C-alpha positions in Angstrom: -14.6 -74.5 -26.5 -14.5 -71.7 -29.0 -17.6 -69.8 -30.1 -18.0 -69.9 -33.9 -20.7 -67.8 -35.5 -23.0 -69.5 -38.0 -23.5 -67.9 -41.4 -27.0 -66.9 -40.2 -25.7 -65.3 -37.0 -23.1 -63.4 -39.0 -25.7 -62.2 -41.5 -28.0 -61.1 -38.6 -25.1 -59.3 -36.9 -24.2 -57.6 -40.2 -27.8 -56.5 -40.8 -28.0 -55.1 -37.2 -24.8 -53.2 -37.7 -26.0 -51.7 -41.0 -29.3 -50.8 -39.3 -27.6 -48.8 -36.6 -25.3 -47.2 -39.2 -28.4 -46.0 -41.1 -30.0 -44.7 -37.9 -27.0 -42.6 -37.1 -26.7 -41.2 -40.7 -30.5 -40.6 -40.9 -30.6 -38.8 -37.5 -27.7 -36.5 -38.6 -29.3 -35.7 -41.9 -32.7 -35.0 -40.4 -31.1 -32.7 -37.8 -29.2 -30.8 -40.5 -32.2 -30.3 -42.8 -34.8 -29.4 -40.2 -32.6 -26.7 -38.8 -33.2 -24.7 -41.9 -36.9 -24.3 -40.8 -37.1 -25.1 -37.1 -36.4 -21.5 -36.0 -38.8 -19.9 -38.6 -41.8 -20.0 -36.3 -39.7 -18.9 -33.3 -38.4 -15.7 -35.1 -40.9 -13.3 -33.5 -39.9 -14.5 -30.0 -36.2 -14.4 -30.9 -36.6 -10.8 -32.1 -38.4 -9.8 -28.9 -36.0 -11.4 -26.5 -32.7 -10.3 -28.2 -34.0 -7.0 -29.5 -33.1 -7.7 -33.2 -34.1 -5.2 -35.8 -36.5 -6.2 -38.6 -33.8 -5.8 -41.2 -31.4 -8.2 -39.4 -34.0 -10.8 -38.4 -33.8 -12.8 -41.6 -30.1 -13.4 -41.0 -31.1 -15.9 -38.3 -32.3 -18.1 -41.1 -30.1 -16.8 -44.0 -26.9 -17.0 -42.0 -27.3 -20.8 -41.6 -28.2 -21.3 -45.3 -25.3 -19.2 -46.5 -22.6 -21.1 -44.5 -24.2 -24.4 -45.3 -24.6 -23.8 -49.1 -21.2 -22.2 -49.6 -19.1 -24.7 -47.7 -20.7 -28.0 -49.0 -18.1 -28.6 -51.7 -15.3 -28.0 -49.3 -17.0 -30.3 -46.7 -17.4 -33.0 -49.2 -13.8 -32.9 -50.3 -12.5 -32.8 -46.8 -14.3 -36.1 -46.2 -12.6 -37.7 -49.2 -9.2 -36.5 -48.0 -9.2 -36.9 -44.2 -11.7 -39.7 -43.7 -15.5 -39.5 -44.0 -16.3 -40.8 -40.6 -13.9 -38.4 -39.0 -15.3 -35.4 -40.9 -18.8 -36.6 -40.2 -18.0 -36.7 -36.4 -16.3 -33.3 -36.5 -19.3 -31.8 -38.3 -21.7 -33.2 -35.8 -19.7 -31.9 -32.8 -19.4 -28.4 -34.3 -23.1 -28.5 -35.0 -23.9 -29.5 -31.4 -21.6 -26.9 -29.9 -22.9 -24.2 -32.2 -26.5 -25.1 -31.2 -25.5 -24.8 -27.5 -24.0 -21.4 -28.1 -27.1 -20.3 -30.1 -29.5 -21.6 -27.5 -27.7 -19.7 -24.7 -27.1 -16.5 -26.8 -27.8 -13.3 -25.0 -27.4 -10.9 -27.9 -27.8 -10.7 -31.7 -24.1 -11.1 -32.8 -23.6 -14.3 -30.7 -26.8 -15.9 -32.1 -25.9 -15.0 -35.8 -22.3 -16.3 -35.3 -23.7 -19.5 -33.8 -26.1 -20.0 -36.7 -23.2 -19.6 -39.2 -21.2 -22.1 -37.2 -24.1 -24.5 -37.4 -23.9 -24.1 -41.1 -20.3 -25.1 -41.1 -21.0 -28.2 -39.1 -23.9 -29.1 -41.4 -21.6 -28.6 -44.5 -19.1 -31.1 -43.0 -21.6 -33.7 -41.8 -24.2 -33.8 -44.7 -21.9 -34.8 -47.7 -20.1 -37.2 -45.4 -23.4 -38.8 -44.4 -24.4 -39.4 -48.0 -21.0 -40.7 -49.0 -21.0 -43.1 -46.0 -24.2 -44.7 -47.3 -22.6 -45.2 -50.8 -19.5 -46.8 -49.3 -21.1 -48.7 -46.4 -24.1 -50.4 -47.9 -23.7 -53.0 -50.7 -25.3 -52.2 -54.1 -28.8 -53.5 -54.7 -31.8 -53.6 -52.3 -29.7 -52.7 -49.1 -28.3 -49.5 -50.7 -31.7 -48.7 -52.3 -33.4 -48.9 -48.9 -30.7 -46.8 -47.2 -31.0 -44.1 -49.9 -34.8 -44.2 -49.5 -34.4 -43.4 -45.8 -31.9 -40.7 -46.5 -34.1 -39.2 -49.1 -37.1 -39.3 -46.8 -35.1 -37.5 -44.1 -34.0 -34.9 -46.6 -37.6 -34.3 -47.7 -39.5 -34.4 -44.4 -36.9 -32.3 -42.5 -38.5 -29.0 -43.5 -42.0 -30.1 -42.5 -40.7 -31.7 -39.2 -38.9 -28.4 -38.5 -42.1 -26.4 -38.8 -44.0 -28.9 -36.5 -41.2 -29.2 -33.9 -40.5 -25.5 -34.0 -44.1 -24.7 -33.3 -44.3 -27.1 -30.4 -41.0 -26.2 -28.8 -41.6 -22.5 -29.1 -44.8 -22.9 -27.1 -43.0 -24.5 -24.1 -41.9 -22.2 -21.2 -40.3 -24.8 -18.9 -38.4 -28.1 -19.1 -38.0 -30.4 -16.1 -39.0 -27.6 -13.8 -36.6 -25.0 -15.3 -37.9 -21.8 -16.8 -36.6 -21.4 -20.4 -37.7 -19.4 -23.4 -39.2 -21.9 -25.9 -37.3 -20.5 -28.9 -34.0 -21.5 -27.2 -35.1 -25.2 -27.2 -35.3 -25.1 -31.0 -31.5 -24.8 -30.9 -30.6 -26.6 -27.7 -32.4 -29.8 -28.8 -29.6 -30.4 -31.4 -26.8 -30.5 -28.8 -27.3 -33.9 -27.2 -28.5 -35.4 -30.5 -25.4 -34.2 -32.3 -22.9 -35.1 -29.6 -24.3 -38.6 -29.0 -24.5 -39.4 -32.7 -20.9 -38.4 -33.1 -19.8 -40.6 -30.1 -21.6 -43.6 -31.5 -20.2 -43.2 -35.1 -16.9 -45.1 -34.5 -18.9 -48.1 -33.3 -21.1 -48.5 -36.4 -19.4 -46.6 -39.2 -16.2 -47.7 -41.0 -13.6 -45.1 -41.7 -12.6 -44.4 -45.3 -9.1 -44.1 -46.8 -7.5 -40.8 -46.2 -5.3 -38.7 -48.5 -3.9 -35.9 -46.4 -1.8 -33.2 -48.1 -3.9 -33.2 -51.3 -6.2 -30.3 -50.3 -6.5 -27.8 -53.2 -6.3 -24.5 -51.2 -6.7 -22.1 -54.2 -9.7 -24.1 -55.3 -11.1 -24.2 -51.8 -10.9 -20.4 -51.4 -12.2 -19.4 -54.8 -14.9 -22.1 -54.8 -16.2 -21.3 -51.3 -16.2 -17.5 -51.8 -17.8 -18.0 -55.2 -20.6 -20.1 -53.8 -21.0 -17.6 -50.9 -21.4 -14.7 -53.3 -23.8 -16.6 -55.5 -26.0 -17.9 -52.6 -25.9 -14.5 -50.8 -26.9 -12.6 -54.0 -29.7 -15.0 -54.9 -31.0 -15.0 -51.3 -30.9 -11.2 -51.2 -32.8 -11.0 -54.5 -35.7 -12.7 -52.7 -36.0 -9.8 -50.3 -34.4 -6.8 -51.9 -35.1 -7.5 -55.6 -32.9 -8.4 -58.6 -32.1 -4.8 -59.3 -30.5 -4.2 -55.8 -26.9 -3.0 -56.0 -25.6 -5.6 -53.5 -27.6 -8.3 -55.2 -26.0 -7.6 -58.6 -22.5 -7.1 -57.1 -22.7 -10.3 -55.1 -23.9 -12.5 -57.9 -21.4 -11.0 -60.3 -18.5 -11.6 -57.8 -19.8 -15.1 -57.3 -19.8 -15.9 -61.0 -16.3 -14.4 -61.5 -14.9 -16.4 -58.6 -16.6 -19.6 -59.7 -15.2 -19.1 -63.3 -11.7 -18.7 -61.8 -12.4 -21.8 -59.7 -13.2 -23.9 -62.7 -10.1 -22.6 -64.5 -7.9 -23.5 -61.5 -9.4 -27.0 -61.2 -8.3 -27.9 -64.7 -4.6 -27.2 -63.8 -4.0 -28.7 -60.4 -3.0 -32.2 -59.7 -5.6 -32.8 -56.9 -8.5 -30.5 -57.7 -11.2 -29.8 -55.1 -13.8 -30.6 -57.8 -12.5 -33.1 -60.3 -14.1 -32.6 -63.8 -14.6 -36.4 -64.0 -17.4 -36.1 -61.5 -19.5 -34.4 -64.2 -18.3 -36.5 -67.1 -20.9 -39.2 -66.6 -24.1 -38.3 -68.4 -26.3 -40.0 -65.8 -24.7 -38.2 -62.9 -24.8 -34.8 -64.7 -28.5 -35.3 -65.5 -29.2 -36.2 -61.8 -27.4 -33.1 -60.6 -29.5 -30.9 -63.0 -32.8 -32.5 -62.1 -31.9 -32.2 -58.4 -31.3 -28.5 -59.1 -34.8 -27.8 -60.4 -36.9 -30.2 -58.2 -36.0 -28.6 -54.8 -36.5 -25.2 -56.3 -40.1 -26.1 -57.0 -40.6 -27.9 -53.7 -39.6 -24.7 -51.8 -42.7 -23.0 -53.3 -45.0 -25.4 -51.5 -43.4 -25.0 -48.1 -42.8 -21.3 -48.3 -46.2 -20.1 -49.7 -48.4 -22.9 -48.5 -47.3 -22.5 -44.9 -48.2 -18.8 -45.1 -51.5 -19.5 -46.8 -52.5 -21.9 -44.1 -51.7 -19.4 -41.4 -52.6 -16.1 -43.0 -55.7 -17.0 -45.1 -57.0 -20.1 -43.4 -56.2 -18.8 -39.9 -54.3 -21.8 -38.6 -51.9 -21.4 -35.6 -48.2 -22.2 -36.1 -48.6 -25.6 -34.4 -51.7 -26.3 -36.5 -49.8 -25.3 -39.6 -47.1 -27.8 -38.7 -49.7 -30.6 -38.1 -51.2 -29.7 -41.5 -47.9 -30.8 -43.1 -47.8 -34.2 -41.3 -49.5 -36.0 -44.3 -46.6 -34.8 -46.4 -44.1 -36.4 -44.0 -46.0 -39.7 -43.9 -46.6 -39.7 -47.6 -42.9 -39.0 -48.4 -41.7 -41.8 -46.1 -44.2 -44.2 -47.7 -43.3 -43.2 -51.2 -39.5 -43.4 -50.5 -40.0 -47.0 -49.3 -42.1 -47.9 -52.3 -39.6 -46.2 -54.6 -36.6 -48.1 -53.1 -38.5 -51.4 -53.7 -39.3 -50.5 -57.3 -35.7 -49.4 -58.0 -34.6 -53.0 -58.5 -37.4 -53.5 -61.1 -37.8 -50.2 -62.9 -35.3 -47.8 -64.5 -34.6 -44.6 -62.5 -35.9 -42.6 -65.5 -39.4 -44.1 -65.0 -39.5 -43.6 -61.3 -38.1 -40.1 -61.2 -40.0 -39.1 -64.4 -43.4 -40.2 -62.9 -42.5 -38.6 -59.6 -41.7 -35.2 -61.1 -44.9 -35.3 -63.1 -46.9 -36.1 -59.9 -45.2 -33.2 -58.1 -45.9 -30.8 -61.1 -49.5 -31.9 -60.9 -49.7 -31.1 -57.2 -48.2 -27.6 -57.7 -50.7 -27.0 -60.5 -53.4 -28.0 -58.1 -52.1 -25.5 -55.5 -52.2 -22.8 -58.1 -56.0 -23.1 -58.4 -56.7 -21.9 -54.9 -59.6 -19.3 -55.0 -58.4 -15.7 -55.3 -61.3 -14.0 -57.2 -62.4 -10.8 -55.4 -66.1 -11.8 -56.0 -65.7 -15.0 -53.9 -67.1 -14.9 -50.4 -64.7 -15.0 -47.4 -65.5 -18.6 -46.4 -64.8 -19.8 -49.9 -61.5 -17.8 -50.1 -60.3 -19.6 -46.9 -61.0 -22.9 -48.6 -61.2 -26.4 -47.1 -58.0 -28.1 -46.0 -59.5 -31.6 -46.7 -60.7 -30.8 -50.2 -58.5 -28.0 -51.5 -55.1 -28.8 -49.9 -54.8 -32.4 -48.6 -55.1 -34.2 -51.9 -52.3 -32.1 -53.4 -50.1 -32.3 -50.3 -50.3 -36.1 -50.5 -49.7 -36.1 -54.3 -46.6 -33.8 -53.7 -45.3 -36.1 -51.0 -45.5 -39.2 -53.2 -44.1 -37.3 -56.2 -41.0 -36.1 -54.3 -40.5 -39.5 -52.7 -40.6 -41.1 -56.1 -38.1 -38.4 -57.3 -35.5 -38.1 -54.6 -34.7 -41.8 -54.2 -33.7 -42.7 -57.8 -32.0 -39.3 -58.4 -29.9 -39.7 -55.2 -29.0 -43.3 -56.3 -27.9 -42.2 -59.8 -26.1 -39.1 -58.6 -23.5 -41.1 -56.6 -23.5 -44.3 -58.5 -20.2 -45.5 -59.9 -18.3 -42.7 -58.4 -14.6 -43.4 -57.6 -14.1 -44.2 -54.0 -12.0 -41.1 -53.5 -14.7 -38.9 -55.1 -17.7 -40.1 -53.1 -17.6 -37.1 -50.7 -17.2 -34.4 -53.3 -19.9 -36.1 -55.4 -22.2 -35.9 -52.4 -21.2 -32.3 -51.8 -22.1 -31.4 -55.4 -25.5 -33.0 -55.0 -26.2 -31.1 -51.8 -24.9 -27.9 -53.3 -27.2 -28.2 -56.3 -30.1 -28.7 -54.0 -29.2 -25.7 -51.8 -28.5 -23.3 -54.7 -31.5 -24.6 -56.7 -33.7 -24.0 -53.6 -32.4 -20.5 -53.0 -32.7 -19.5 -56.7 -36.1 -21.0 -57.0 -37.4 -19.3 -53.9 -36.0 -15.9 -55.2 -37.6 -16.4 -58.6 -40.9 -17.5 -57.1 -40.7 -14.5 -54.7 -40.2 -12.1 -57.5 -43.2 -13.4 -59.5 -45.5 -13.5 -56.4 -44.4 -10.0 -55.2 -45.0 -8.5 -58.7 -48.5 -10.0 -58.8 -49.3 -8.8 -55.3 -48.1 -5.3 -56.0 -50.0 -5.0 -59.3 -53.2 -6.2 -57.7 -52.8 -4.0 -54.7 -52.3 -0.9 -56.9 -55.3 -1.9 -59.0 -57.4 -2.2 -55.9 -56.3 1.1 -54.5 -57.2 2.8 -57.8 -60.6 1.2 -57.8 -61.3 2.2 -54.2 -60.2 5.8 -54.9 -62.4 6.0 -58.0 -65.4 4.6 -56.2 -65.0 7.1 -53.3 -66.6 4.6 -50.9 -64.8 3.7 -47.7 -63.7 0.1 -47.3 -64.4 -1.6 -43.9 -61.7 -3.7 -42.2 -63.4 -7.0 -43.0 -63.5 -6.2 -46.7 -59.9 -5.1 -46.6 -58.8 -8.3 -44.9 -60.6 -10.4 -47.6 -58.9 -8.4 -50.3 -55.5 -8.8 -48.7 -56.0 -12.6 -48.5 -57.1 -12.7 -52.1 -54.1 -10.7 -53.3 -51.7 -12.9 -51.3 -53.4 -16.0 -52.7 -53.1 -14.7 -56.3 -49.4 -14.1 -55.8 -48.9 -17.5 -54.3 -50.8 -19.1 -57.1 -48.5 -17.6 -59.7 -45.5 -18.9 -57.6 -47.1 -22.4 -57.6 -47.5 -22.2 -61.4 -43.8 -21.3 -61.9 -42.9 -24.1 -59.5 -44.9 -26.5 -61.6 -42.9 -25.3 -64.6 -39.6 -25.8 -62.9 -40.7 -29.3 -61.9 -41.6 -30.1 -65.5 -38.1 -29.0 -66.5 -36.7 -31.5 -64.0 -39.1 -34.1 -65.6 -37.8 -33.4 -69.1 -34.2 -33.7 -68.0 -35.0 -37.0 -66.3 -36.9 -38.6 -69.2 -34.4 -37.5 -71.9 -31.0 -37.8 -70.2 -31.3 -40.3 -67.3 -30.7 -43.4 -69.4 -29.0 -45.7 -66.9 -30.7 -49.1 -66.4 -31.9 -50.5 -63.1 -29.7 -53.6 -63.6 -26.6 -51.4 -63.6 -27.6 -49.8 -60.2 -27.3 -53.2 -58.6 -23.5 -53.3 -59.4 -20.7 -51.8 -57.5 -17.4 -50.2 -58.5 -16.3 -47.1 -60.4 -16.5 -46.7 -64.1 -12.7 -46.5 -64.4 -10.2 -47.1 -61.7 -7.7 -44.2 -61.2 -4.2 -44.7 -62.4 -1.5 -44.3 -59.7 1.9 -43.4 -61.0 
């Protein structure tokens, strides 16, 4: 007697298969995103144990971001050419091995090399993960829900990184073995990455491969161009826009990217086909996703410092303070995926960006007047921060889901990986540029206020006690952060304008599959 599956059993099995596929993709994306922040809280411990100089400490974070941001286009295209599941698995294995090397590092060079290798693994896995959603889940509600989960993982990763980093750093033993807590922030990735890679063939289908079509000149100029641009922008955040290396790096990046674009118009199989940008909806999605993360970085960077420096929260308490953001973003992503089948992306993303801009505007109103008593300067988490954290979470959840959907919708099958790579690259470069611009504005405000305060103290000729000096320093920092939040609100409004004006695709079209035009094979 043969077993024959009923249609209901087949549908149930298919749903379970897709569920596990989404779990694997989501775990990988969460791991890649949170690794950008998980070591932040552990930096003082890393510096002490490995004797890293102050000037080199930032490379523990920047090295990962540089490799990740500059290799995303190449990683996305490799998935298109050699199979997305294969590249996804290779990326996860590299990420896991690099995390092991970093967690066991005994000196600075080995740790920095491991962090760069992690960036390579992330650049291979992340675009492949997004492309696998676009090619695995059918258009309509199933794909909308999958993108909602992906967007939630992308958004909460930074907050989860802060929370997890604070908790792991505080540990001094695991299963009876003594271990420095900061090493766990890296070692935790190894089993997750390897197990996810091993399970991938069971639940993820392989895509068509096109070996031999890799555009090597484009890969070299594009990767080096992005490396120069990301390095220069990141350096501007710490060394200023007038720094020689900042200017030289950005200039070299721009020249190489210009050469890259010229080359791409002349090769048979370009690394970045121009047709990816030809669709107005997709181009608008890329631009909006450039400005939105740039603004969101302001919240994480300055609010995490405000909560710890001004309000006096411990690192783990600061991580817990961002939990409402994680919960709100997950809820908003779920709501947004449900509404995507009834409302146009322009409405969802447009409202979301306005909500996020309102939240940033709310953060900019934190008290920083020098006449305000200390207890008021510190503010109240529940009244001064929590409402805007929740508003920001819902705004970003309403923004990320529709923009991710429209960014990869109707891409040709052979372009899904590079399309995902472009989206991730826009987010990375936008975030780096936004943080550098915000840092410039905040630092200028802080320097001006500090100089004014010093002149006032010198003119008064009255000594300032330590408590008064601490209050003044907190107020100066808050004033600089407030200006950064204001600029972030402006960047978010730019994303909103782009969304309302150019994102004209209808929600009915998002429920259809297939590229705009099939490629012609000669």
